[in-house]
C-alpha positions in Angstrom: 56.7 17.0 56.7 59.2 14.2 58.1 61.8 12.5 56.2 64.8 13.8 55.2 65.0 17.2 53.7 61.2 18.0 55.5 59.9 20.0 57.7 61.8 23.2 59.0 64.9 21.9 58.3 64.5 21.7 54.6 62.9 25.2 54.3 65.9 26.3 56.2 68.3 24.5 53.6 66.4 26.3 50.6 66.2 29.3 51.9 70.4 29.3 52.8 70.9 27.8 49.2 69.1 30.8 47.9 70.7 33.5 49.4 74.3 31.9 49.1 73.8 31.5 45.4 72.7 35.0 45.6 75.5 36.4 47.1 78.1 34.4 45.4 79.4 36.6 42.6 79.9 39.2 45.4 82.2 36.4 47.1 84.1 34.5 44.3 85.6 35.1 41.3 83.7 34.8 37.9 83.3 35.5 34.2 80.3 37.6 34.8 79.8 38.3 38.1 77.0 40.5 39.2 76.1 42.7 42.5 72.8 43.5 44.3 72.4 47.1 42.5 72.8 45.1 39.0 69.9 42.7 39.8 67.5 45.4 40.7 68.4 47.8 38.3 67.7 44.8 35.6 64.7 43.0 37.1 62.6 45.9 38.3 61.4 48.0 35.2 58.8 50.0 37.7 59.4 50.7 41.2 56.2 49.2 42.5 56.5 45.8 40.4 59.5 44.6 42.3 58.4 41.0 43.2 60.5 38.3 42.0 59.9 34.6 41.3 63.1 32.5 42.6 63.8 29.0 41.1 66.6 26.8 41.9 68.4 23.9 40.0 69.0 21.1 40.1 67.1 19.7 42.8 69.5 17.4 43.9 68.0 14.3 41.7 68.9 15.9 38.3 72.0 15.3 36.3 74.7 18.1 37.1 74.1 17.7 40.8 77.1 15.9 41.5 75.5 12.6 42.3 76.8 9.0 42.1 76.1 8.9 38.4 78.1 9.8 35.5 78.9 13.2 34.6 77.3 15.1 31.8 78.8 17.0 29.0 79.0 20.4 30.3 76.9 21.9 27.4 74.4 19.5 28.3 74.6 20.4 31.8 73.9 24.1 31.2 70.7 23.7 28.8 69.2 21.4 31.3 69.9 24.2 34.4 68.4 26.8 31.9 65.2 24.9 31.0 64.8 23.8 34.7 65.3 27.3 36.0 62.1 28.3 33.7 60.1 25.3 35.0 57.4 25.9 37.3 58.2 23.0 39.0 61.6 24.3 40.3 59.9 27.8 41.6 60.0 28.3 45.1 56.4 30.4 44.6 53.3 28.9 43.5 52.6 31.1 40.2 53.1 29.7 36.6 54.5 31.8 34.0 52.9 29.5 31.6 49.5 30.4 32.4 49.0 33.4 30.4 52.0 35.2 32.4 54.5 37.8 30.4 58.0 38.4 31.6 58.7 41.7 32.6 62.7 40.8 33.1 64.5 37.8 34.0 68.2 36.6 35.5 69.9 33.6 35.8 72.6 33.5 37.8 75.0 30.1 37.5 77.9 28.6 39.6 80.4 26.0 38.6 81.7 24.9 35.3 79.5 27.2 32.8 81.2 29.1 29.8 79.6 32.0 27.8 79.5 30.3 25.0 77.3 27.5 26.5 74.8 29.8 28.1 74.3 31.6 24.8 73.4 28.3 23.2 71.3 27.4 25.6 69.4 30.7 25.8 69.2 30.7 22.2 67.1 27.7 22.2 64.9 28.7 25.2 64.5 32.4 24.7 62.0 32.2 21.7 59.5 29.9 23.5 59.4 32.7 26.7 56.4 35.4 26.5 57.8 38.5 27.5 56.6 42.0 27.2 57.6 43.9 24.0 59.5 46.7 25.3 62.1 44.3 27.0 61.8 40.9 25.0 65.5 40.5 25.5 65.3 41.3 29.1 67.8 38.7 30.5 70.3 39.4 33.0 72.9 37.0 33.2 75.7 36.0 36.4 78.5 33.3 36.1 80.6 32.4 39.3 83.2 30.1 38.6 83.1 28.9 42.5 80.4 25.8 42.4 78.0 25.4 45.1 79.2 22.7 47.6 76.3 20.3 47.1 76.5 20.8 43.2 80.2 20.4 42.1 79.9 20.8 38.7 77.0 23.6 38.2 73.7 25.0 39.3 71.5 27.8 39.0 69.4 30.4 40.5 67.0 32.1 39.0 64.8 35.3 39.5 61.6 35.7 37.3 59.7 39.3 37.2 56.6 37.8 35.8 53.2 39.2 35.8 51.7 36.1 37.0 52.5 36.9 40.3 49.4 39.0 40.1 47.3 35.8 40.9 49.3 35.4 44.0 48.3 38.7 45.2 44.5 37.9 44.2 45.0 34.8 46.0 46.2 36.8 49.1 43.1 39.1 48.8 40.8 36.7 48.3 41.7 34.8 51.9 41.8 38.1 53.3 38.3 38.8 52.3 37.0 35.8 53.6 38.3 36.6 56.8 37.4 40.2 57.1 33.7 39.3 56.2 33.6 37.3 59.3 35.9 39.9 61.3 37.9 37.0 62.3 41.1 37.6 63.9 40.5 41.3 63.9 40.6 41.3 68.0 44.2 40.3 67.9 45.0 43.8 66.2 42.2 46.3 67.0 43.7 47.2 70.2 47.1 48.4 68.9 45.7 49.7 65.4 43.1 51.0 63.6 41.2 48.3 61.7 41.0 50.8 58.2 44.2 50.1 57.9 43.2 46.6 57.0 41.1 48.2 54.1 44.2 50.0 53.0 46.3 47.6 52.7 43.7 45.4 50.8 43.5 48.5 48.2 47.1 48.7 47.8 47.0 44.9 47.0 44.6 45.1 44.5 46.5 48.4 42.5 49.4 46.2 42.5 47.5 42.8 41.2 46.0 45.2 38.8 49.3 46.6 37.7 50.8 43.8 36.8 47.8 42.8 35.1 47.7 45.7 32.8 51.1 45.0 31.5 50.0 41.0 31.0 47.7 42.3 28.1 49.9 45.2 26.9 50.9 44.4 23.2 53.2 46.3 20.9 52.3 49.7 19.6 49.9 49.4 16.5 49.5 53.0 15.2 52.1 55.3 13.8 51.7 57.6 16.9 52.4 55.0 19.6 55.2 53.8 17.3 56.8 57.5 17.2 55.9 57.9 21.1 58.1 54.6 21.8 61.0 56.1 19.8 60.8 59.2 21.7 64.2 59.6 24.0 63.8 62.5 26.2 67.3 64.7 27.1 68.6 64.6 30.4 
């Protein structure tokens, strides 16, 4: 794509922005700093289900991005950022949580002029509108870094969502693979160096992964007393 911000340069800028935002709490002070271990601990409820959907806001044209217009009140900026971080239009993956997906966990990593009270108020409004699994309905991890990003001097956010809608991405990948496999297209590039049977094993793993996400998507709260008792059971360690 031609024009400013397009092509590989634009993709590289997005990748750099995501990584610098992800590591900002390890490099600068903040009210609620986070590290990589906390992110993986809070966002990965099961070992296989570690595929996170990232989102970035603002995108350069929104208020709070430090443009030439007047600055919005801090509370309004935080509300806008939290809402944008959960908007599929700001995601870096083609999966829509609104299309029946359930949140397994969520993280909002903010930089700049953000207070805990403003963030709590914004989340109190947005959280009831989100569909989450019953056993982790409050599964939000929050990070606050005091140092703003260079391109967004007021505030910005990186969202990381573990949502069952990512199963759709894996299902599309599987379908594209099967179309190529039926025609044995491109297989000759690899068959000299590997057993083609490994393709089918990889496809089976992909199907299992999508199925694991889909099963959680349709899992509701316990309905019988036995299930409720089992839910309350906490094993001794």
